[in-house]
N, C-alpha and C positions, 0 to 999 in steps of 0.2 A: 429540205424539210417542207412538207406540205402544210398549208394553212387552211383552216376551216373557212369556207366562203360564207360571209354574212350578207344576207339579202336585205336591201333597204326597201322599206315598204313603199316609198314614193316612186319607185321605178319598176314595180311588179305589175304586169298586166294580168291580174287574176281573173279568170273566167269562171262563172258559176257552173259551167259544164264540166269542170275538172272533177275527177273522182277523188275519193278520200286520200288515196295513196299519194297522188300528185300534190294535193293541198298539204298533207302532213309533211311531205318532204320540204316544202317551203317553210312550214312551221319550225321544223328542226333547224333550218338555216337561219331562223330568227325573225320570220315575218309575222308580225302581230295581226296584220290584215288577213292573212291566210287563216290564222287561228280564229279570228272573228267569224269566218265562214264556217268553220267546224262547229263553233258554238251555236250559230244560227241553225245549222242542220240538225243539231241534237238537243236544243234547249227544251223543246216541248216534251220530248221523250224523257229527258233527264228530270224535268219538273214533275211529270206524272209519276215516274218511278219513286222520286223522293216523297211525293204526297202520299202514295200508297203505303210507304213505310211509316211516315210520321203523322199523317192525317191533319196537318196544319198547313194552310196555304202559304202563310208568310214564312214559316220555317222551311217549307219545301223550296221556296224561291231562294232563301238564304243558303240552304245546304247545297242545292244544285249549282248555284253560282260559286260558292266556296270550292266545290269539287272541280269546277272548270278552272279556277285559279290555281289550285294545287296541281292539276294535270298539266297546266301550262308551265309551271315552275320546273317540272321535270321532263318537259317535252323533248329536250335534246337527247335524253336517254331512251326515248320511246323506240320500241322495236317495230319497225314498219310492217313486219309480217303479221302483227296482231291487229285486229279490228279496233278502231279507236274506242267505240262504245264499250267493248269488253274491258279495255284498260281503264276507261273512265268509270265504269260501273263499280269496280272494286273500290275505288276511292270514295265514290258516293255512298256505297253501302256501308263502309266503315264509319263515315260521318253520321249517317242516319242512325246506325246502331248505337253510336256514342251518345247521340242526342236522346235517343229513347232511354238509355241507361241513366242519363243525367236528369231526365224529366220524369217525375214519379207518376203523374196523372196525365192522361191524354183523353181528350174528347174529340171524336172524329165523326164527321157527317157521313152517312152511308150512301153510296151510289147504288144504282140498279143492280150492280154486280153482286151486292149482298144477297138479293133475292135469288139470283141464279145459283149461288153457292148453297144457300139454304135448300133449294129444290134438289140440288145434286146430292146432298148428304143426308137428307131427311126422309128418304124413301117416298118422296112425293106426297107426304102427308098434307092434308088441307088445313088451313088455319082460318078459323071462323070469322075473325074480325080484324080490322086494321090495327087496332091496339095490340093484338096478339102478334101481328107481323112486326110491328115496331119494336116490341119487347124482344122478339126473337133476333132481330137485326142487332140490337144492342148487345145481346148475349153472344152473338156470333163474333162481333168485333172484339169483345173481351176475350173470347176463346182464341182468336187469332193472336191477340197480344200475349196470351198466356203460353203460346207455343214457344219452344226453344228457337233460336235464331235460324237453324238449318231448315226446320219445317215451316216456319213463318215466311222465310224467304221464298221457298218453292211455291207456296200458295200465292204469294204476291206476284211472282213472275208469271205464273200460269193464269190465274183467275183475274187479277187486276190489270196486269200489263198485256195479257193476251198473247204471250210468246209461245211459239211452237216447242215441241220436245227438242228438236234439233237446235233451236236458238238457245234454249235453257242449257242444254248440254255444252254448247260452245261457250256461253257466258260464264258458266261455273266450272268449265274444264273437267267435266265428268261424263261417263258414258251415258247413252240414252237410257239404257236399262236401269241405271242408278237414278236417273230423273224420274222414270216411271215408278220405281219402287218408293222413292222418297215422297213423291206426290201422293201415292196411295196411302202411305202411313200418315202423312199430314192430314189427309181427308178423314181417315179413320179416327185420328186424335180429335179433330174438330167435332166429328159426329158424336164421339163419346162424351165430350164436354157439353155438347148441346143437349144430349139426352139425359144427362144427370150427373156428369162428372163435375168435380169442383173446379172453379175458375181461379 
């Protein structure tokens, strides 16, 4: 009868040059130090993803940390063939959507990406003053919040996280054609809401 080898953290020479697969194998064997390395590699990306979903710095920190804890609790069941962030992202996304459902009102500060999205979906219309731009940004954020989860997610991944079509396809486990179609419809929905649709 074979026994699962448990790695003791104090005897592991973990090098920062190790790739994710090698580190995750150590995590599966029980190394907390190895998991700390994974967290450090992805903590900024995780935080930014959470912030784009919930728009609150403190909540984004809490949610991204909670997702790392939950991922660690089930790390021994982790399929080494899957990229860690793909696995982690599903946990984080569910936590963020639950947070959004539980919180009725959200106020989010707009980053420069808001202007880029506005330009993309507004036929390059010019806006006469700064107040008008601010007002439009607020309306855009409300429009993003008003989208269903599927379309809100694709906008966040592409426009806020800057992921490529291939990366989104892999993360969501859908064909690239579906990514393109879903993103197109999400942008059209945003445009409709900005031009006069109800939020």
